[in-house]
Every structure is written in C-alpha cells, then in structure tokens.
Residue, then its C-alpha position, 0 to 999 in steps of 0.5 A: m500500500k502506498k504511503d498516502e493510500p486509504p485502507l482497502d476497506f469497501p462497502d459490501t452492498l450497493e447502498g453502501f457504495e451509494y449506487a443503485f440500478n434505475e428503471k432502465g437497468q443503469l447503475r447510477h449514484i443515489k444522490t447525484g444520478e451520475p454513472f459510476v466513476f472509476n477514478y474516485r480518487e486521483d492518482l490512486h489507481r490501485w485503490n480505485q481498481k480495488r474499489y471497482e473489484a469490490l463493487g464487481e463482487i456485489i454486482t455478481k451477487y445482484v445478478y445471481e439474485l435476478l437469475e433466481k427471482d426474475c428469471n426463476l432459475k435454480k442454482i445447481s451445484i456441480p459436480v453432482d456427485a462431489t464429496e464434501t472435500e471436493p471443490k465445487s462450482f454451480i450452474y443455473m437451470s430452468e425447472d424444465a431444462l431437462t424435461n422440455p422436449q422442444k427446446l434447450m438453450v445453453l448460455i456460456h460466458g467468457s473467461g476472466v472475472v465474469r460469472a454465471g449470468q454475465w457477459a461483461r462486468r464492465l458493461i453492467i457497471n458502465e452501460d446497463l444490465d441488458s447489455g452486460t448480462q444474459i438476462p435478456f437472452i433468458k427472458r426471450a427464451v422463456d417468452e418464446n417457449g412459455s411455461p406448460e401452464e401458459h401453453a395450455i391457456y394459449v391452446w385453450d383460448h385459440f383452439i379448444a374454446q373455438s371448437a364445435a365439440e359438445n363434449v371435451f375430454f382431457v387426459a393430463h399426465s404428471y405436470g400436465g395435471l398442474a397445467f390443467v388446474e391452472l387453466m381452470i383457475q384462469r378460465e373457470a367458467d369456460v372450462k366448466n361449460k365446455v369440458t365433460a370429464v378430466a382424467l389425470t394420471d399421476s398428476v402432481h397438481n396441488v389445489w392448496h399450493q395453486e390456490a384453487g377456489k372452492t367452486i373449482r375443487e367441487w367441480m373437480r370432485e364430480n368431473c375428474c379422476n386421478w389414476v395414480s401409481s400404486s401396487e393395488p389393482l386397477d381402479t382400487s381407491v387410493e386415499s388422498m390428503l387433498p379435497d379435490c378429485p377421487r384418486v384410484s390406482a392405475g394398476t402400476d407403481r411406475h409413474e410413466l406407465t400410469s396413462w397406458k395402464s389406466f387406458p381402458s378405465i379412462f375411456k369407460f369414465f369418459t363414456e359414463a360422463s358423456e352419457a350422464k351429461t346427455s341425460s342431464l343426470k350427472p352424479a358425483v364420481t366417488r371412489r366407491s362408485h367408481r370402484l364398483k363400476h369397474e368390478e362390474l365389467 
C-alpha cells in the first residue's frame, strides 16, 4: 500500500457504495444520478481498481439474485456427485431444462472475472444490465417457449374454446395435471361449460399450493379422476390428503406407465360422463362408485 493510500476497506452492498440500478437497468449514484466513476480518487489507481473489484463482487451477487427471482432459475451445484472435500462450482437451470422436449438453450460466458449470468462486468457497471448480462437472452427464451401452464391457456383460448365439440375430454399426465388446474383457475367458467370429464394420471397438481377456489375443487370432485401409481389393482381407491378429485390406482407403481395402464378405465369414465351429461343426470364420481363400476365389467 502506498504511503498516502486509504485502507482497502469497501462497502459490501450497493447502498453502501451509494449506487443503485434505475428503471432502465443503469447503475447510477443515489444522490447525484451520475454513472459510476472509476477514478474516485486521483492518482490512486490501485485503490480505485480495488474499489471497482469490490463493487464487481456485489454486482455478481445482484445478478445471481435476478437469475433466481426474475428469471426463476435454480442454482445447481456441480459436480453432482462431489464429496464434501471436493471443490465445487454451480450452474443455473430452468425447472424444465431437462424435461422440455422442444427446446434447450445453453448460455456460456467468457473467461476472466465474469460469472454465471454475465457477459461483461464492465458493461453492467458502465452501460446497463441488458447489455452486460444474459438476462435478456433468458427472458426471450422463456417468452418464446412459455411455461406448460401458459401453453395450455394459449391452446385453450385459440383452439379448444373455438371448437364445435359438445363434449371435451382431457387426459393430463404428471405436470400436465398442474397445467390443467391452472387453466381452470384462469378460465373457470369456460372450462366448466365446455369440458365433460378430466382424467389425470399421476398428476402432481396441488389445489392448496395453486390456490384453487372452492367452486373449482367441487367441480373437480364430480368431473375428474386421478389414476395414480400404486401396487393395488386397477381402479382400487387410493386415499388422498387433498379435497379435490377421487384418486384410484392405475394398476402400476411406475409413474410413466400410469396413462397406458389406466387406458381402458379412462375411456369407460369418459363414456359414463358423456352419457350422464346427455341425460342431464350427472352424479358425483366417488371412489366407491367408481370402484364398483369397474368390478362390474
């Protein structure tokens, strides 16, 4: 340290540096509104550089927060099988990165001080977040691809709702069940008016977490049935902690086989629902009645 150089003791927050990102994603001084000034102290290049690096570390943490909160990415430690004593790193992934059958975009930054989510720290500090981070790429990819829930709503609005069919049936597997419940939440009246019955297969929906209202839960109890993975015989009643549709065994304990194994029961369920609708007599689909009807086959 030079004789007249101040201690290399810097704030650990943006507020401590008296900087913040404005609505345009530009880093500006809280009091003056001016851009970041590198030569904060004349003739102290080393001190100014250390100050810049300290701010850069705060920027890195800030971008990580944006990746998780604004982009809904998850931090994944690697190597995945590393022991406690091994060095580790991490990547960020969207929830459907490994399951989406349509697209997968991989972003790789350069070397140096840049970290995950960044193209160039200098651009973040001196220009804005859009030019210096990968966030615009991530958001564009998400917008183009869309979540399963958004996809279901779009297809409903532009296709299913326009169809002439008097009886619309849904078969929704796994996360598809969650997407259907979200569709009901967003288009409740339309779904009730057009959909005759819904067969779920090992659905991962949760009416509590998704905040499905009482009227939706009541409709699901009467018009939906969830065939779940179970070692019990096909259509055997399976208890549930959720107050929504009946749960019955799909006749297999393999998640991926639940749709195929319950195939005959699903179509029988649809036929009965259609006949009940036609006769204007629509009894509740209870676990016990569904089990008895299958045993009569």
